[in-house]
SEMARVO-604124 format. One line per field, with one value per residue: residue number from 1; chain; x, y, z of N, C-alpha, C, O in turn. Coordinates in steps of 0.1 Angstrom, whole numbers. Each point is the difference from the previous one (the first is absolute). Layout:
BEGIN
nr c(NUM, ...)
kette c(A, ...)
n.u c(X, ...)
n.v c(Y, ...)
n.w c(Z, ...)
ca.u c(X, ...)
ca.v c(Y, ...)
ca.w c(Z, ...)
c.u c(X, ...)
c.v c(Y, ...)
c.w c(Z, ...)
o.u c(X, ...)
o.v c(Y, ...)
o.w c(Z, ...)
***
This chain:
BEGIN
nr c(1, 2, 3, 4, 5, 6, 7, 8, 9, 10, 11, 12, 13, 14, 15, 16, 17, 18, 19, 20, 21, 22, 23, 24, 25, 26, 27, 28, 29, 30, 31, 32, 33, 34, 35, 36, 37, 38, 39, 40, 41, 42, 43, 44, 45, 46, 47, 48, 49, 50, 51, 52, 53, 54, 55, 56, 57, 58, 59, 60, 61, 62, 63, 64, 65, 66, 67, 68, 69, 70, 71, 72, 73, 74, 75, 76, 77, 78, 79, 80, 81, 82, 83, 84, 85, 86, 87, 88, 89, 90, 91, 92, 93, 94, 95, 96, 97, 98, 99, 100, 101, 102, 103, 104, 105, 106, 107, 108, 109, 110, 111, 112, 113, 114, 115, 116, 117, 118, 119, 120, 121, 122, 123, 124, 125, 126, 127, 128, 129, 130, 131, 132, 133, 134, 135, 136, 137, 138, 139, 140, 141, 142, 143, 144, 145, 146, 147, 148, 149, 150, 151, 152, 153, 154, 155, 156, 157, 158, 159, 160, 161, 162, 163, 164, 165, 166, 167, 168, 169, 170, 171, 172, 173, 174, 175, 176, 177, 178, 179, 180, 181, 182, 183, 184, 185, 186, 187, 188, 189, 190, 191, 192, 193, 194, 195, 196, 197, 198, 199, 200, 201, 202, 203, 204, 205, 206, 207, 208, 209, 210, 211, 212, 213, 214, 215, 216, 217, 218, 219, 220, 221, 222, 223, 224, 225, 226, 227, 228, 229, 230, 231, 232, 233, 234, 235, 236, 237, 238, 239, 240, 241, 242, 243, 244, 245, 246, 247, 248, 249, 250, 251, 252, 253, 254, 255, 256, 257, 258, 259, 260, 261, 262, 263, 264, 265, 266, 267, 268, 269, 270, 271, 272, 273, 274, 275, 276, 277, 278, 279, 280, 281, 282, 283, 284, 285, 286, 287, 288, 289, 290, 291, 292, 293, 294, 295, 296, 297, 298, 299)
kette c(A, A, A, A, A, A, A, A, A, A, A, A, A, A, A, A, A, A, A, A, A, A, A, A, A, A, A, A, A, A, A, A, A, A, A, A, A, A, A, A, A, A, A, A, A, A, A, A, A, A, A, A, A, A, A, A, A, A, A, A, A, A, A, A, A, A, A, A, A, A, A, A, A, A, A, A, A, A, A, A, A, A, A, A, A, A, A, A, A, A, A, A, A, A, A, A, A, A, A, A, A, A, A, A, A, A, A, A, A, A, A, A, A, A, A, A, A, A, A, A, A, A, A, A, A, A, A, A, A, A, A, A, A, A, A, A, A, A, A, A, A, A, A, A, A, A, A, A, A, A, A, A, A, A, A, A, A, A, A, A, A, A, A, A, A, A, A, A, A, A, A, A, A, A, A, A, A, A, A, A, A, A, A, A, A, A, A, A, A, A, A, A, A, A, A, A, A, A, A, A, A, A, A, A, A, A, A, A, A, A, A, A, A, A, A, A, A, A, A, A, A, A, A, A, A, A, A, A, A, A, A, A, A, A, A, A, A, A, A, A, A, A, A, A, A, A, A, A, A, A, A, A, A, A, A, A, A, A, A, A, A, A, A, A, A, A, A, A, A, A, A, A, A, A, A, A, A, A, A, A, A, A, A, A, A, A, A, A, A, A, A, A, A, A, A, A, A, A, A)
n.u c(9, -14, 10, -20, -2, -10, -22, -11, -1, -16, 8, 20, -4, 7, 22, -5, -14, -12, 21, -5, 0, -22, -7, 4, 16, -1, -5, 20, 7, -8, 10, 19, -4, -5, 16, 12, -9, 2, 20, 0, -10, 19, -7, 21, -13, 23, -16, 15, -14, -6, 12, -19, 1, -8, 22, -14, 8, 4, -16, 14, -22, 17, -21, 11, -8, -20, 4, -4, 13, 22, 3, -3, 16, 2, 4, 2, -6, 13, -12, 22, -15, 14, -15, -21, -11, -10, -21, -17, -9, -14, -22, -14, -9, -18, -21, -9, -11, -21, -16, -8, -15, -22, -13, -8, -19, -14, 0, -23, 16, -2, -10, 0, -12, 7, -22, -4, 2, -21, -15, 21, -9, 6, 11, -5, -4, -17, -20, -7, -8, -21, -16, -3, 9, -14, -4, 18, 13, -11, -5, 16, 3, -14, 4, 15, -8, -11, 10, 8, -19, 9, 20, 19, 12, 14, 19, 17, 13, 16, 19, 16, 12, 12, 11, 16, -1, 13, 3, 21, 10, 9, 9, 7, 4, -9, 19, 13, 8, 10, -21, 13, -22, 8, -14, -4, -6, -3, -15, -2, -20, 3, -13, 9, -5, -10, 21, -8, -1, 21, -8, 18, -5, 13, -3, 11, -4, 5, -13, -18, 3, 0, -19, -10, 9, -7, -20, -1, 6, -16, -14, 8, -1, -20, -5, 9, -11, -18, 4, 5, -18, -11, 8, -6, -20, -2, 6, -13, -17, 5, 1, -22, -10, 9, 3, -17, 0, 12, -8, -15, 8, 7, -16, -9, 12, -1, -18, 3, 11, -15, -19, -8, -11, 16, 12, 19, -4, 0, 19, 10, -7, 8, 21, 1, -5, 18, 13, -6, 5, 21, 3, -7, 14, 17, -3, 0, 21, 9, -7, 9, 20, -1, -5, 17, 11, -8, 5, 19, -3, 2, 13)
n.v c(-12, 9, 11, 10, 3, -17, -2, 13, -7, -15, 15, -1, 17, 17, -1, -7, -4, 19, 4, -10, -23, -3, 0, -22, 15, 4, -11, -6, 17, 0, -14, 8, 15, -8, -8, 15, 9, -13, 2, 18, -12, -4, 16, 5, 6, 0, 9, -12, 18, -20, 15, 12, 6, -20, -1, -13, 20, -21, 13, -16, 4, -11, -1, -9, -11, 10, -18, 22, 1, 3, 22, 2, -16, 18, 5, 9, 3, 7, 8, 0, 14, -16, -6, 5, -16, -17, 5, -2, -21, -7, 8, -11, -20, 1, 2, -19, -12, 7, -7, -21, -3, 5, -15, -16, 8, -7, 21, 2, 4, -20, 9, -21, 13, -21, 0, 15, -7, -7, 9, -7, 20, 20, -8, 22, 2, 15, -10, -10, 15, 3, -15, 2, -17, -5, -5, -12, 17, -3, -21, -13, 1, -13, -22, -7, -3, -20, -19, -1, -6, -13, 10, -3, -18, 1, 11, -11, -15, 9, 6, -15, -1, 19, -17, -1, 21, -13, 15, 2, -20, 19, -16, 3, -5, -15, 5, 8, -21, -2, -6, 19, 0, 17, -8, 2, 4, -16, 8, -21, 6, -22, 1, -14, 1, 20, 9, -2, 19, -5, 21, -12, 21, -12, 18, -7, 0, -19, -17, -3, -9, -22, -12, -3, -17, -21, -6, -7, -21, -16, -4, -14, -22, -10, -6, -20, -19, -6, -10, -23, -14, -3, -16, -22, -7, -5, -20, -18, -2, -9, -22, -6, -1, -13, -22, -11, -3, -17, -21, -5, -5, -21, -16, -1, -11, -22, -9, -2, -18, -16, 13, -2, -20, -1, 1, 11, 22, 10, 3, 19, 20, 6, 10, 22, 13, 4, 17, 21, 8, 8, 21, 17, 6, 14, 23, 13, 6, 18, 20, 8, 11, 22, 16, 7, 16, 21, 9, 8, 22, 6, -10)
n.w c(0, -17, 17, 2, 22, 11, 0, 15, 22, 4, -15, 10, 14, -14, 4, -21, 16, 0, -5, 19, -1, -5, 22, 2, 8, 22, -19, -9, -14, -21, -15, -10, -17, -21, -14, -12, -19, -18, -11, -13, -17, -12, -15, 6, -18, -3, -12, -13, -4, -8, -13, 2, 22, -4, 2, 11, 7, 7, 9, 6, -2, 9, -8, 17, -18, 6, -13, -3, -18, 3, 4, -22, 4, 13, -21, 21, -22, 17, -18, 4, -10, -8, -15, 6, 12, -11, -9, 14, 4, -17, 0, 14, -7, -13, 10, 9, -15, -6, 13, -3, -17, 4, 11, -13, -10, 16, -7, 1, 14, -10, 18, -8, 14, 4, -3, -17, -21, 2, -14, -3, -7, 8, -18, 2, -22, -3, 1, -19, -16, 4, -3, -22, 12, 16, -22, -7, -8, -19, -5, -10, -22, -11, -1, -15, -21, -3, -6, -21, -10, 16, 6, -13, 2, 18, -3, -10, 12, 13, -11, -5, 19, 0, -11, 16, -9, -13, 17, -8, 1, 8, -12, 21, -22, 16, -12, 16, -2, -20, -3, 0, 4, -12, 15, -22, 21, -15, 15, -9, 9, 4, -19, 16, -21, -4, -3, 21, -12, 0, -5, -5, 6, -14, 12, -18, 22, 10, -5, 13, 20, 0, 0, 20, 13, -5, 9, 22, 3, -4, 17, 16, -4, 4, 22, 8, -5, 12, 20, 0, 0, 20, 14, -3, 7, 22, 7, -3, 15, 20, 3, 3, 20, 16, -2, 9, 23, 8, -1, 16, 21, 3, 3, 21, 16, 1, 10, 23, 8, -5, 0, 21, -3, 16, -19, 3, -2, -21, -10, 6, -9, -20, 0, 5, -18, -13, 8, -4, -20, -3, 8, -13, -16, 7, 3, -19, -7, 11, -7, -19, 2, 7, -16, -13, 9, -1, -20, 10, -4, 22, -15)
ca.u c(-9, 7, -10, 2, 12, 12, -1, 4, 14, 7, -8, 2, -10, -11, 2, -6, 9, 11, 6, 8, 14, 2, 2, 14, 9, 4, -12, 4, 1, -14, -5, 7, -6, -13, 3, 6, -11, -9, 7, 1, -13, -1, 13, 0, 12, 0, 4, -4, -10, -2, -12, 1, 11, 13, 0, -3, 3, -11, 0, -10, -3, -6, -6, -7, -14, -8, -9, -13, -9, 2, 7, 14, 11, 4, 9, -5, 12, -3, 11, 2, 10, 12, 8, 4, 10, 13, 6, 5, 12, 11, 4, 8, 14, 7, 4, 10, 12, 5, 5, 13, 10, 4, 9, 13, 8, 1, 13, 0, -1, -13, 1, -13, 1, -13, -3, 8, 14, 4, 5, 2, -7, 4, 10, 3, 15, 7, 1, 10, 14, 2, 4, 0, 9, -6, -15, -3, 2, -10, -7, 9, 5, -12, -2, 11, -4, -10, 6, 10, -6, -12, -7, -7, -11, -11, -7, -8, -12, -10, -7, -9, -10, -11, -5, 7, 12, 12, 10, 14, 8, 14, 5, 12, -4, 10, -4, 8, 5, 10, -2, -11, -3, -11, -11, -12, -10, -15, -6, -14, -5, -6, -3, 9, -4, -11, 2, 4, 14, 5, 10, 9, 8, 12, 8, 13, 2, 15, 2, -6, 9, 12, -4, -2, 13, 6, -7, 4, 14, -1, -6, 10, 9, -6, 0, 14, 2, -8, 7, 12, -4, -3, 13, 7, -7, 4, 14, 1, -6, 10, 11, -4, -3, 12, 6, -9, 0, 13, 0, -9, 6, 11, -5, -6, 11, 6, -10, -1, 13, 10, 5, 10, 11, 9, -4, 5, -9, -13, 4, 2, -13, -7, 6, -5, -13, 1, 4, -12, -8, 6, -3, -14, 0, 6, -10, -11, 4, 0, -14, -5, 7, -6, -13, 2, 5, -11, -9, 7, 5, 15, 6)
ca.v c(12, 13, 11, 9, 8, -9, -3, 12, 2, -11, -4, -14, -7, -2, -11, -12, -8, 8, -6, 9, 0, 6, 14, 2, -4, -14, -6, -8, 9, 2, -12, -1, 10, -6, -11, 6, 6, -10, -7, 9, 6, 14, 6, 13, 1, 9, -6, 6, -8, 5, 8, 4, 10, -7, -4, 9, -6, 0, -5, -10, -7, -13, -4, -13, 1, -11, 4, -1, -8, -15, -3, -4, 10, 9, 11, 13, 8, 14, 6, 15, 4, 7, 5, 14, 2, -5, 10, 11, -5, 0, 14, 4, -6, 7, 13, -2, -3, 12, 8, -6, 4, 14, 0, -6, 9, 13, 3, 1, -12, -3, -12, -4, -9, -4, 0, 11, -3, -13, -8, 7, -6, 4, 11, 2, -1, 11, -4, -11, 6, 9, -7, -14, -4, -11, -1, -10, 5, 10, -1, 2, 13, 9, -1, 7, 14, 3, -2, 10, 14, -3, 12, 7, -9, 0, 13, -2, -9, 8, 10, -7, -8, 9, 4, 12, -3, 4, 7, -4, 3, -5, -7, -8, -14, -11, -8, -13, 0, 10, 11, 9, 10, 9, -3, 7, -11, 2, -13, 0, -14, -4, -14, -7, -15, -4, 2, 14, 2, 13, 2, 10, 7, 3, 9, 2, 14, 2, 1, 12, 11, 0, 5, 14, 7, 1, 10, 13, 2, 3, 13, 9, 1, 7, 14, 5, 2, 12, 11, 2, 5, 14, 7, 0, 10, 14, 2, 1, 12, 11, -2, 3, 14, 9, 2, 6, 14, 6, -1, 10, 13, 2, 2, 13, 10, -2, 6, 15, 7, -7, 9, 9, -8, -6, -14, -10, 0, -8, -14, -5, -1, -12, -12, -2, -5, -14, -8, -1, -9, -13, -4, -4, -13, -11, -3, -8, -13, -7, -3, -12, -12, -4, -6, -14, -8, -3, -10, -13, -1, 1, -9)
ca.w c(0, 0, -1, -12, 1, -3, -15, -7, 2, -5, -11, -3, 7, -9, -9, 5, 7, 6, 12, 8, -4, -13, 1, 3, -11, 4, 6, 12, 12, 4, 7, 13, 10, 5, 10, 13, 7, 5, 11, 12, 3, -6, -1, -6, -9, -12, -12, -13, -8, -14, -3, -14, -2, 5, 14, 11, 14, 9, 14, 0, 13, -3, 13, -1, 4, -5, -10, 6, -9, 1, 13, -3, 2, -11, 3, -5, -3, -2, -6, 0, -11, 5, -11, 2, 11, -5, -9, 8, 6, -10, -2, 12, -1, -11, 5, 10, -8, -5, 11, 4, -10, 3, 12, -3, -8, 7, 5, 15, 7, 6, 8, 5, 12, 4, 14, 6, 1, 5, -11, -12, -11, -13, -1, -14, -3, 7, 14, 1, -1, 12, 12, -2, -11, -7, 3, 10, 13, 3, 13, 11, 1, 4, 15, 6, -1, 10, 14, 2, 1, 7, 5, -12, -5, 9, -3, -12, 2, 8, -9, -10, 7, 1, -13, -5, -8, 7, -8, -1, 11, -1, 11, -2, 1, -4, -11, 3, 14, 2, -11, 3, -10, 3, -9, 1, 1, -2, 2, 1, 0, -12, 0, -9, -1, 9, 14, 4, -1, 0, -10, 4, -10, 7, -9, 5, 2, -2, -14, -4, 5, -9, -13, 3, 1, -14, -7, 5, -5, -14, 0, 4, -11, -10, 4, -2, -15, -4, 5, -8, -13, 1, 1, -13, -9, 4, -3, -15, -5, 3, -9, -13, -1, 1, -13, -10, 2, -4, -15, -5, 1, -9, -13, -1, -1, -14, -9, 1, -1, -9, -11, 5, 5, -10, -4, 9, 12, -3, -1, 14, 6, -6, 6, 13, -2, -4, 12, 8, -7, 3, 13, 0, -7, 9, 10, -5, -2, 13, 4, -8, 5, 13, -3, -6, 11, 8, -7, -2, -14, 0, 10)
c.u c(9, -10, 3, 13, 12, 0, 5, 15, 8, -8, 1, -11, -12, 1, -7, 10, 12, 4, 8, 14, 3, 2, 15, 9, 5, -12, 3, 1, -14, -5, 7, -6, -13, 3, 6, -11, -9, 6, 0, -13, -2, 14, -2, 13, -2, 5, -6, -10, -2, -13, 1, 12, 13, -2, -3, 3, -12, 4, -11, -2, -7, -5, -8, -14, -7, -10, -14, -10, 1, 8, 15, 10, 3, 9, -7, 12, -5, 13, 0, 11, 11, 9, 4, 10, 14, 7, 6, 12, 12, 5, 8, 14, 8, 5, 11, 14, 6, 6, 14, 11, 4, 9, 14, 9, 2, 14, 2, -1, -13, 0, -14, 2, -14, -2, 9, 14, 5, 6, 2, -6, 6, 11, 3, 15, 8, 3, 11, 14, 4, 5, 0, 10, -6, -15, -3, 2, -11, -6, 10, 4, -11, -2, 11, -3, -9, 6, 10, -5, -13, -8, -7, -11, -12, -8, -8, -12, -11, -8, -10, -11, -13, -4, 7, 11, 12, 9, -6, 8, 14, 4, 13, -3, 12, -6, 7, 5, 9, -1, -12, -2, -11, -11, -12, -12, -14, -6, -16, -5, -6, -4, 9, -3, -10, 2, 5, 15, 4, 11, 9, 8, 13, 9, 14, 3, 15, 3, -6, 9, 13, -2, -2, 13, 7, -7, 4, 15, 0, -5, 11, 11, -6, 0, 14, 3, -7, 7, 13, -3, -3, 13, 7, -6, 4, 14, 2, -6, 10, 12, -3, -2, 12, 7, -9, -1, 12, 0, -10, 5, 11, -5, -6, 11, 7, -9, 1, 14, 10, 6, 11, 12, 10, -3, 4, -8, -13, 3, 1, -14, -7, 6, -5, -15, 0, 4, -13, -9, 5, -3, -15, -1, 5, -10, -12, 3, 1, -14, -6, 7, -6, -14, 1, 5, -12, -9, 7, 5, 15, 5, 9)
c.v c(12, 11, 9, 8, -9, -3, 12, 2, -10, -7, -15, -8, -2, -12, -12, -9, 7, -6, 11, 1, 7, 15, 3, -3, -14, -7, -8, 9, 3, -11, -1, 10, -6, -10, 6, 7, -10, -7, 9, 7, 15, 6, 14, 1, 10, -8, 7, -9, 6, 8, 3, 9, -6, -4, 11, -6, 2, -5, -10, -5, -13, -6, -13, 2, -12, 6, -1, -9, -14, -3, -4, 12, 8, 11, 13, 10, 15, 7, 15, 4, 8, 7, 14, 2, -5, 10, 12, -4, 1, 14, 5, -6, 7, 14, -1, -3, 13, 9, -5, 4, 15, 2, -5, 10, 14, 2, 1, -13, -2, -13, -2, -10, -3, 1, 10, -5, -13, -8, 9, -7, 4, 12, 2, 0, 11, -4, -11, 6, 8, -9, -16, -3, -11, -1, -10, 5, 10, -2, 3, 14, 10, -1, 8, 15, 4, -1, 10, 14, -1, 12, 7, -8, 0, 13, -1, -9, 7, 9, -8, -7, 9, 6, 13, -5, 5, 7, 10, 5, -6, -7, -8, -14, -9, -7, -13, 1, 11, 12, 8, 10, 9, -2, 8, -10, 5, -14, 2, -15, -3, -15, -6, -15, -3, 2, 14, 1, 15, 2, 12, 5, 5, 8, 2, 15, 4, 2, 13, 12, 0, 6, 15, 7, 1, 11, 14, 4, 4, 14, 11, 2, 9, 15, 6, 3, 12, 13, 3, 5, 15, 9, 1, 10, 14, 3, 2, 13, 12, -1, 4, 15, 9, 1, 6, 15, 7, 1, 11, 14, 3, 2, 14, 11, 0, 7, 15, 7, -6, 9, 9, -7, -4, -14, -10, 0, -8, -15, -6, -3, -12, -13, -3, -6, -15, -8, -2, -11, -15, -5, -5, -14, -11, -3, -8, -14, -8, -3, -12, -13, -5, -7, -14, -10, -4, -10, -13, -2, 1, -9, 8)
c.w c(0, -1, -12, 1, -3, -15, -8, 1, -7, -11, -2, 7, -8, -9, 5, 7, 6, 13, 7, -5, -14, 1, 3, -12, 3, 7, 13, 12, 5, 8, 14, 10, 6, 11, 13, 8, 7, 12, 13, 3, -5, 0, -7, -8, -11, -12, -13, -7, -13, -1, -15, -3, 5, 14, 10, 13, 9, 14, 1, 15, -3, 14, -2, 5, -5, -10, 6, -8, 3, 13, -2, 4, -13, 5, -6, -1, -2, -5, 1, -10, 6, -11, 1, 11, -5, -9, 8, 7, -10, -2, 12, -1, -10, 5, 10, -7, -6, 11, 5, -10, 2, 12, -3, -8, 7, 5, 15, 6, 7, 7, 6, 11, 4, 15, 8, 3, 4, -12, -12, -12, -13, 2, -15, -2, 7, 14, 2, -1, 12, 12, -2, -12, -9, 4, 10, 14, 5, 14, 12, 1, 3, 15, 7, 0, 11, 14, 3, 2, 7, 4, -12, -5, 10, -2, -12, 2, 8, -8, -9, 7, 1, -13, -6, -9, 8, -9, -11, 12, -1, 12, -4, 2, -3, -12, 0, 14, 3, -10, 3, -12, 6, -11, 3, -1, -2, 1, 0, -1, -14, 2, -11, 0, 10, 14, 2, 0, 1, -11, 4, -12, 7, -10, 7, 1, -2, -14, -6, 4, -8, -13, 1, 1, -13, -8, 4, -5, -15, -1, 4, -11, -11, 4, -2, -15, -5, 5, -8, -14, 0, 2, -13, -10, 3, -4, -15, -5, 3, -10, -14, -1, 0, -14, -11, 2, -4, -16, -5, 1, -10, -15, -2, -2, -14, -10, 1, -4, -11, -11, 5, 6, -11, -2, 11, 13, -3, -1, 14, 7, -6, 5, 14, 0, -3, 12, 9, -7, 2, 14, 1, -7, 9, 11, -5, -3, 13, 5, -7, 5, 13, -2, -5, 11, 9, -6, -3, -15, -2, 11, 10)
o.u c(10, -9, 11, 6, 10, 11, 7, 7, 11, -7, -9, -2, -9, -10, -1, 11, 10, -8, 6, 6, 11, 5, 4, -4, 3, -2, -8, -3, -2, -7, -6, 0, -3, -6, -4, -1, -4, -6, 0, 0, -9, 9, -11, 11, -11, 9, -9, 3, 2, -10, 9, 4, 9, -11, 5, -3, -7, 10, -12, 10, -11, 8, -8, -2, 6, -6, -4, -10, -10, 2, 7, -4, 0, 2, -3, 7, -8, 10, -11, 11, -2, 10, 11, 9, 10, 12, 10, 10, 11, 12, 10, 10, 12, 11, 9, 10, 12, 10, 9, 11, 12, 9, 9, 12, 8, 6, 11, -8, -5, 5, -6, 6, -9, 10, 5, 5, 12, 9, -10, 1, 0, -2, 3, 8, 11, 10, 7, 9, 11, 10, 2, -1, 5, -4, -10, -5, 1, 0, -4, 1, 2, -3, -3, 3, 1, -2, 1, 7, -10, -12, -12, -11, -11, -12, -12, -11, -11, -13, -11, -10, -11, -7, -5, 5, -1, 3, -12, -1, 1, -2, 2, -3, 9, -12, -3, -1, -1, 9, -11, 9, -8, 3, -3, -1, -4, 4, -5, 8, -4, 5, -1, 2, 0, -9, 5, 7, -9, 8, -5, 5, -1, 5, 0, 3, 3, 8, 6, 2, 5, 7, 4, 1, 6, 7, 2, 2, 7, 4, 0, 4, 7, 2, 2, 6, 6, 1, 3, 7, 3, 1, 6, 7, 2, 3, 7, 5, 1, 4, 9, 3, 1, 2, 4, -1, 0, 4, 3, -1, 1, 6, 2, -1, 3, 5, -1, 0, 11, 11, 8, 10, -4, -7, -7, -2, -5, -8, -4, -2, -7, -7, -3, -3, -8, -5, -2, -6, -8, -2, -2, -8, -6, -3, -5, -8, -4, -2, -6, -7, -2, -3, -7, -3, -1, -6, -6, 3, 5, -4, 6)
o.v c(1, -1, -1, 2, 5, 0, -1, 4, 2, -10, -6, -12, -9, -5, -2, -2, -6, -4, 9, 11, 4, 6, 12, -8, -7, 3, 0, -4, 1, 2, -4, -4, 1, -1, -5, -2, 2, -4, -5, 8, 7, -5, 3, -2, 4, -8, 8, -12, 12, -3, -4, 1, 7, -1, 11, -12, 10, -8, 4, -4, 0, -2, -1, 6, -10, 11, -11, -4, -8, -12, -3, 11, -5, 2, 0, 2, 2, -1, 6, -5, 11, 5, 4, 8, 6, 2, 5, 8, 3, 2, 7, 7, 3, 4, 9, 5, 2, 7, 8, 2, 3, 8, 6, 1, 8, -9, -1, -8, 9, -10, 9, -10, 8, 0, -3, 2, -3, -8, 7, -12, -8, 8, -10, 0, -3, 4, 1, -5, 1, 4, -7, 7, -2, 2, 1, -6, 5, 9, 7, 6, 10, 10, 6, 8, 11, 9, 5, 8, 6, 1, 4, 5, 0, 0, 5, 4, -1, 1, 4, -3, -6, 10, 5, -11, 8, -4, 3, 12, -11, 5, -4, -4, 4, -6, -9, 11, 6, 7, -6, 3, -4, 3, 3, -6, 10, -9, 10, -8, 9, -6, 4, -6, -11, -3, 6, -9, 8, -10, 10, -8, 8, -6, 5, 6, 10, 9, 7, 9, 11, 8, 8, 11, 10, 7, 9, 11, 10, 8, 11, 11, 8, 9, 12, 10, 8, 10, 12, 9, 7, 11, 10, 7, 8, 11, 9, 6, 9, 10, 5, 7, 10, 12, 7, 8, 11, 10, 6, 8, 10, 9, 6, 9, 10, 7, 7, 11, 5, -2, 4, 6, -1, -7, -9, -10, -7, -7, -11, -10, -8, -10, -12, -8, -8, -12, -11, -8, -9, -12, -10, -8, -11, -12, -9, -9, -12, -11, -8, -10, -12, -10, -9, -11, -12, -8, -9, -12, -3, 1, -6)
o.w c(8, -8, -6, -10, -7, -6, -10, -10, -5, 2, -6, -4, 3, -5, 12, -5, 3, 8, -6, -1, -3, -10, 0, -9, -10, 12, 9, 12, 12, 11, 10, 12, 12, 10, 11, 12, 11, 10, 11, 10, 3, 7, -5, 5, -3, 1, 2, -1, -2, 6, -7, -11, 4, 5, -2, 2, 0, 1, -2, 6, -6, 9, -9, 11, -5, 2, 3, 6, 0, 3, 9, 0, -11, 12, -12, 9, -9, 6, -1, 1, 6, 3, -2, -1, 3, 1, -3, 1, 4, -1, -2, 3, 2, -2, 0, 4, 1, -2, 3, 4, -2, 0, 5, 2, -4, 5, 6, -4, 7, -6, 6, -2, 0, 8, 11, 11, 0, 2, -4, -1, -10, 9, -7, 9, 4, 6, 9, 7, 3, 6, 10, -10, -11, 11, 8, 10, 11, 8, 9, 11, 7, 6, 10, 9, 6, 8, 12, 6, -5, -1, 2, -3, -5, 1, -1, -4, -3, 2, -1, -6, 1, 0, -10, 0, 9, -12, 0, 4, -5, 11, -11, 12, -9, 1, -8, 6, 11, -3, 1, -6, 8, -11, 11, -11, 7, -7, 5, -5, -8, 9, -12, 10, 6, 8, -8, 6, 0, -2, 4, -8, 9, -10, 12, -11, -5, -4, -8, -8, -3, -6, -9, -6, -3, -8, -8, -3, -4, -9, -6, -3, -7, -9, -4, -3, -7, -8, -3, -5, -10, -6, -4, -7, -8, -5, -5, -9, -9, -5, -7, -10, -8, -4, -8, -10, -6, -5, -10, -9, -5, -7, -10, -8, -6, -9, -11, -5, -1, -4, -7, 4, -11, 8, 3, 6, 9, 5, 3, 7, 7, 2, 3, 8, 4, 1, 5, 7, 2, 2, 7, 5, 0, 3, 7, 2, 0, 5, 5, 1, 2, 7, 4, 0, 4, 6, -5, -3, -11, 11, 9)
***
């Protein structure tokens, strides 16, 4: 006997002589379920049955009863469609896989501990580089991280126990028995693989400070170069203006008086002008050589 809802969900029941085992890809598995349910007086199980749209997952309650028409033993099977739930579970698994991939690629060390630090569950590649030399050492080294820094970890646990987030806060932590680092810690609770856990983000502040110091040194060098460049421009401007002013004055005097001067005096003044021009040419050449040196074009 199959009620209309069962026949609508499982069209194979409409066939003449339809049998329970025909609903399974493996008929023997269907018969095995019946035998097990009969032996135990009933059972509850999940399995896939054939429908018009392929296999659908069902939760089945099999209960031993008596047929009211003839008093014979029978099994009453109640089916609940789990296909949508299975699809949701699959999407959740895919989403969790994507999140783990993103965590693995994150440049920040990430560590997940279960039950507020009792068992390490996960460390991404950046965290392994920070305090673990081998993936197999993750549980032991993570426990050491908790044990060696019990005061800090207790503070984190207390904050998270009341639903608060922790940090970001800087603390000096042991990442190994004899190795300490200043780490910027941020922590919060999450559900990981179905259990309550906490995730720690650990940023190496020492490395950040070293990078900041290197950046400040580079900025200081840049400021020194800018100051030297301004001084150079000032000196060069003065060096250029002085001979140009002398040359301009000399040319004006020659233009005004050359008709009244003897030829040798005019020649002398023109010779002095040529010296000034040569000095300017030399200065311009040195400036060009300096620029080429700065650009690395001259060995």
